N, C-alpha and C positions, 0 to 999 in steps of 0.2 A: 414477185408475181408477174407473169407476162400480161401485157395489156389485154383486157378482156377476160382473161382467165378461162377456166372451163365453163362452157355454156355461153361465153361472151365472144366478142370479136375485136381483134386489134385493129383500130381504125387509124393508126399512126404510121403504118407501113404499106408498101405495095402501091399498085396503080390507084389513083384517086377515083377515076371515073367508074370503074367496075366495082370498087369497094363501096362507094357511095350508092351506086344503083342497087347492089345486092342488099345493102343495109336499109335503103329507103323502101324497096318493094314490099317487104312484109308489113311495114307500117302503113303503106298506101293501101294494100289489100285489106288490112284490118279496118282502116277508116272507111273504105268503100263498102265492106260488109256491114259495118255499123250503120252507114247511111242507107244501104239497101234494106236493112232490117227496119229502120225508121220509116222508109217509104212504103214498104209492104204493110207495115202496121197501120200507116195512114190510109192505105187502100182499104184494109179491113174496116177501119173506123168510118171512112167516108161512104163506102158502099153499104155497110150493114146498119150504120147508125145515123147517117145523113150529114148534111152540111153543117148543122149546128154542132155536132160532135167534132167534126174536123176543125171548125173554128175554135172549139174548146181546147183541143190539143195544141193548136198553133199558139194560143195564149199561154198555156201551161208550159210549153217547150221553151218559150222565151225566158221564163222565170228559171227553168232548170238550167238553161245555158248560162245564166247569170251565176248560179251557184257553182256550176262546174268551172267557171272562169276563175273563181277564187282558188280552187284546188289546182287548176292548171298552172297558175303562177307559182305556187309552192312546189308543184311537181317539176316544173321547168328549172327552178332554182336547185332542187335536189339533183336533177339530171345533170346540170352543169357541174355541181360540186362532185358528184360521183364520177362523171366523165373525166374531169381534170385530175382527180385522185387516181383513177385507173390509168390515165395517160402517164402519170408520174410513177406508176407501179406501186401504189400505196393502197392495198386492199383494206387496211384497218380504217383509214379515214373514209373510204368509200362506204364501208359498213356503218360507221358512226353516222354519216350523213343520211344513209338509208333508214336507219333505225329512228333517228329524230324525225324524219319526214313522215314515216308510217305512223308513229305514235301521235304526232301532232295532228295528222290528218284524221285519225280515229276520233280524237277529242273534238275536232272541228266538225266532223260529220254528225256526232251525237248532238252537239249544240244546235246545228243546222236543222236536224230532224225535228227537234222539239219546237224550235222557233217557227219552222215552216208549217208544222201542223196547225198551230194557233194563228199564224199570220197569213195563211193562204187567202182568206176572204178579203183582207185589206189589200193584198198584192193584186188580186184580180180586179178589185174596184179601181185601184190606181191605174190599171191598164185600160179602163173603160170597156171591160169585157162585155159584149152584147148580152142582154138579159136572157136571150134564148139559149146562150151557151154557158151561162154562169154556173149553174148547178153541176153540169157535167164536168166543167173545167175544175171545179172545186173538188169533186170526188177523185178525179184523175190525179190532181196535184197532191192531195193528201196521201194517197196510196204510195205514190212515188217517194214522198218524203220519208215514209216508214223505212224504206230500204236505203235511204241516203248514206248512212255510214258505210255499209258494205260496198255500195257502188263507188263512192269516192275513194275508198281504200283500194279497190281494184284498179282504178285509174292511176293512183299514186304508185302502186307496185309496178304496174306496167311501164310507167315513165322511168322509174328507177332502174329497171332491168335494161331499158334501151340505153340509159346512160352508161351502163357497163358493156354496151356493145351487143346486147342480146335482144334482137327484134323478133326472134322466132317464137319464144315462149308467149309474149303478149298476143301474137297472131293465133296461136293454138287455142288460147282461151277466149279470144274474141269469136272464133268459129264456134266454140262450145256455147257461148252466151247467145249468139245469133240463132243457132239451131234451136235452142230451148225456147227462145222468145217467139220464133216463127211458128213453132208447133203449138205453143200454149195460147197464143193470141186468139186465133179463131175458135179454139176449144172453149176458152173462158168467156169470150164475147157472146158466143151463140149458145153455150151450154151443151156441148157435144158429149156423148157418152154419159158417165156418171156425174159430170160437173154441172152445177146450176148456171143458168144464163146470167152473167154479171154485167153485161153491157160495157160501158166505157171503163168501169172499175176493173173488168176482166182484162182489158188491154194494159192498164197500169200494173195489175197484179202479175201478169205474164212478164213484163219488162223487169219488175222488181225481183221476181223469182230468178230470172236469168242472171241478174247481177250478183245475187247472193251465191248461187251455185258456182258461177265463174270465179268468184273470190276464193271460195273453199278449194276449188281445183287448182288455182295458181299457187296457193300456199302449200298444198300437199305436194305439187310438182316441184316447187322450189327446194323443198327438203329432200324429196325422194331422189332428185338428180344432183343434189349438193351444189346448187348454183352459187356463184361467187358471193352474192349478197345475202345468203342465208345467215341467220343469227342463231348462235347456240351458246349455252352456258352463261358465262359472265356477260357475253355480248347482248343477251336479252335485256339487260338493264339499259341499253341504249335506246330502247323503245320509249322510255320516259325522256321527253325532250330535254337535253342538256342546254345550259345557258349559252355556251359558246357556239354550238352548232345552230341553236335556235335563233341566235342573233343574226347569223348569216342567212339562214333560211328565210326569216321574216324580212331582213334588210334588203335582200335581192328578190325574194319571192313576192313580197307585197307589191312592188312596182310592176313586176311581170303580171301578177294577177290583176292589178289595176288596168293594165293594157286590155285584158280580156273583159274586165268589168266595164271599161269605157265602151268597148264594142257592144257589150250586152245592154248597157244603159241606152246606147244609141238605138239598139234594136227594140228596147222597150218603148222609147219615144216613137219609133217608126210604127210599131204595131198599134200604139195609141192613135197615131194619125190615120193609120189604115182603118181602124175600127170606126172612126168618125165618118168614113165613106160608106158605111153600111155593111150588112152581113155578106152580101154578094162579093164585094171587094175583099173582105176579110178571108172568106173561103178561098178565093182565087190566090190571095197572097200566101195562104197556107200551102197550097199546091206548088206555087212558084218557089217557096222556101225549100220544099223537099228537093226540087231539082237543083237549086243553087247550092244546096249542101254538097252535092257531088262535085261542083266546080271548086269548092273550097278544099276538098280533100287532097288533091295533088300538092297544093301550096302548103297545107298544114303538115302533110307527111314528109315532103321533101325538105321543108323548112326545119322540122324537128330532126330529121336525119343530118342535115347540114350543121345544125347547132350542136348535136352530140358529137359528130365527127370533128368539128372545129374545136370543141372543148377538149377532147382527148389530145388533139395535136397541140393545143395551147399548153395543156398540162405537161406534154412531152417536150415543150419548147421547139416545136416544129412549125414556126411561123412561115416558113417558106411554102408550106402546103395550104395555109388557111385561105388566102385569096383565090387559089385555084379551086378549092372546095366550093366557094361561093359561085365561081364561074360555071363549074359543071352543074351545080344545082339549078341555076337559071337556065342553062342549056337543056336540061332534062324537062324543066317545068313548062317552057313555052310551047313546044309541040304537043305535049299531052293536053294542056289546057285548050289549045287551039282546036284539036280534034274533038274534044268534048263539047266545046261551044258550037262547033259546026254541026255535030250530031243533034244537040238539043234544039237548035234553031230549025234544022231540017225536019225533024220528027216531033215538033212541038205539040201538034194536036193529039196524036195518039198517046204521048206521054202525059199530057194534061188530063186526058180522058180517064187515065188510070185512077186519078184522084177525084175528079169532078164528075165522072160519068158522062151523061148526055146533056149536062147543064151548059148550053152553048154560051149564054151571057157571061158566065163565070170563066169559061175557056177563053173567050175574047178578052176579058179583063186581064187574065193571067198572061196572055200572049203580048199584050201591050207592055206589061212589066218585063217580060223576057226580052223583047226587042230592044227596049231602051236601056236595060241595066246589065244584061248578061255579059257583055264584052268587057265590063269593068274588072272582071276577075283576072285578066292578063296582068293589069297593074297591081292588083291586090297580091297576086302570087309573088311577083318579084320583090315587092316591099316586105313580105313575110320572110323571104330568104335573107335579105339584107339585115332585117331585125334579128333573125336567128343567129347570124354570124356575130353581130355585136353582143347579143345576149350570151354567147358562148364565153365571152371574157368578162361577164358580169356587168355590162353596160346596159342599163335598163331605163334610165330617165329620158334620154332623147326619144326613143320609140314611144314612150308614154305621152310625152308632150306633143309629138307629131300626131298621134292618133286622136288625142283629145281635141286638138285644133281642127283637124280635118273632119272628124265625125260630127262635132257639134258646131264649130264655127263655120266651116265651109258647107257641109251637107245641109244642116238645118237652116243656116243662113240663106242658102240658095233657095231652099224650099219656100221659106216665108216670103222672099222677094219675088219669086217667079210664080207662086201659086195663083195670084189673081189673073195672070195672063195664060198660064198653061194648065191650070187645074191640077188633077192628081198626077199628071205626067211629070210635073215638077218634082214629085217625090222620087220617081224612078230615075230621072236624069241626074238627081243629086248623087246617086251611087257612083257613076263613072267620074264625075267631076271631083268628088272627094278622093277617089282612088288615084287619079292622076296627080293631084297635088301632094298626096301622101308619098307617092313614089319619088317625086322630085325632091322633096325634103329629106327622105330617107337616103337617097343617093348622095345628096350634098353632105350629110353627116358621115356616111360611109367613106366617101372619097377623101374627106378631110383627114381621116386617119387618126384623129385623137383618141378614138375608142380603143386603139391598140395599146395605149399606155396604161389603161386601167388594169386592175389585178383583183381577181376573186381569191381572197385569202381563205385557204382551208385551215380550220382551227388547229392550233398547236397545243399539245397536251404536255403536262409536267414532265413525264418521262422523256418525251421527244425533245424538250428544252434541255434536259441534262445531257442527252445524247449529242445535241448540236454543239453544246459547249465542249464536250469531250472531243468531238470530231476536229476541233481546231488544233489539238495536240496529239491525238491518237489516230493512227491509220485505220483503226477499227470503227471509226465513227460512222454515223448514218450516211448511206450512199444515196438515198432518195429523200431529200428534205421535203417537208410537208408544205412549204410555202408556195 
């Protein structure tokens, strides 16, 4: 099989800059569309249902990010496994990894949906959700939990396809999901046409429906176009997680997921601290979060593209290209992030008014957050790219340790020390401080080079073991070993 196969893209050959850019752009567009969708939905909620509803969604979205973080870790582990197998021209191992990841994700999604439905009240109380927003947040969160298995599975399948070099298919169905969500949100919130007015439950129902429809579409498309990762016949048995693949998926995916969980837990602590400042600051923080989401998108998209591209090249033993991939990734990231930061700061008031209306005190509070914290995303982005390259070779513990130290030790430590003197500004200043220290530590680990000696082992199966033994004596032996 040629790397990438039909529907995929060979990321091990050709010019690095243009290949990386063309692979990253669909992911970036998909992420921007997803963020735009969330922002427009927040506008509907804020304008039609008020500041209490916006605060409710801010609290609920932090919890949802925590849950997606778990799947993100397993998804990135499967992406790396699939990409390395594709780079080594081994489609069977790529499909085995994909099947295990999809089956495991479905089981995880079902368990999460059940636990989330019953545990939502306790989670919201843990966040110190304001009383005025509690009931709406509970309704919103429970509806989202119902669709959790389908939503998580859609994320997992998209990440697996990107590992095979296919960024186009996930973009197509992100467009489908966003279009459905944008149409249904005002219809279900306000009760337009034959639909009843559902309020905040309507917003959640629209988002959940879009996720389910998108999943059905991506499954049908995968088989209709015979994409490389489709499973047929005996391959369908790989949907039940096998011990060998599951060991790698959990062993590498859990630390990757813990990275995102650490970020999520830090966000939970932050929203708890913000809630203690009152409903006005909570609503302002919800609006600021919507804008900050856009600043994270280039880092996450380029970082994911760099990781998948580096993993394919590692699988193909093209180490000469890996460092250059990281360099081009950083080179693309910095100007994009700079332009976005400049635009956000220049047009901050009309942007914030989209979410907060004419609530000038809330706009002023959100502007303070933007002014002090926005520029930290320069450092955040470069750190994510360095982490992505190390992750491509299965190195996951150093990024986890660095994030844990900076998000909790540095950021929260600074807040507690500086709050008596700076007040709530200490919370916003902790963002750039933590990001700078995280970048310095990430660069130290990357430059040291020890991460290159690690190896992500693709599971070896009994038939492959027999082939490898025969290959020592017979010229007909396996030409693309699975190691």
